[in-house]
C-alpha positions, 0 to 999 in steps of 0.5 A, spaced: 338 274 231 338 281 233 331 285 234 333 289 228 334 283 224 327 280 226 323 286 225 326 286 218 325 279 217 317 280 219 317 287 215 318 283 208 313 283 203 310 276 204 308 272 197 300 272 196 297 266 194 293 266 187 287 270 188 280 270 184 282 276 180 288 273 177 287 266 177 283 263 171 279 257 173 280 251 168 274 249 164 274 243 167 273 246 174 268 251 171 264 245 168 264 241 175 262 247 179 256 248 174 254 240 174 253 241 182 249 248 181 245 245 175 244 238 180 241 243 185 237 247 180 234 241 177 231 239 184 227 246 183 225 244 176 222 237 178 217 241 183 215 245 177 214 239 173 210 236 179 206 242 179 204 242 172 202 234 173 198 236 179 195 242 175 193 237 170 190 232 174 186 237 178 181 241 174 181 245 167 181 252 170 187 250 175 191 247 169 190 253 165 192 258 170 199 254 170 199 254 163 199 261 163 204 262 168 209 257 164 207 261 158 209 268 161 215 271 159 218 270 166 215 262 166 218 261 159 225 264 161 225 259 167 223 253 163 229 255 158 234 255 164 231 249 167 232 246 160 239 248 159 240 246 166 237 239 164 242 238 158 248 241 162 247 236 167 246 230 163 252 231 158 256 232 165 254 226 167 255 222 160 262 226 161 263 223 168 261 216 165 266 216 160 271 218 165 269 212 170 272 208 164 279 211 165 278 214 158 279 222 156 283 223 163 288 227 159 288 235 161 287 237 153 282 231 152 278 233 158 278 240 157 276 239 150 270 234 153 268 240 158 268 245 152 264 240 148 259 239 154 258 247 155 257 248 147 253 241 147 248 243 152 246 250 149 245 246 142 241 241 145 237 246 149 236 250 142 234 244 139 229 242 144 226 249 144 225 249 136 222 242 136 217 244 142 215 250 138 214 247 131 210 241 135 206 246 138 205 250 132 207 257 134 
């Protein structure tokens, strides 16, 4: 190979692999990533539950303080996120349990199942919060 041929071969545009800006991740991949993220978020949420239980066992004043924190708008937002993470992670676990039986592994079925997991988590979160406010009397 002559030097000009080698230069020409190396100067050709090389194909680029798909980049995040042009690649649309499938919903099953997105729910898999969200399942892992929500699993990590639930560790933090468990600390919130433990803090509430410790406050309940400590004193009325400390419990009132923790209740005030959870009742603030930022506390409510964190609790809403925790509830959604719990619902999504639970439904994702059920989805994986179904897959472990060998069912719903076809591409189209798995995608519908993933969408159902996402929609179901939002619906269940709304139901939990609506019921919670109804029980609380707010």
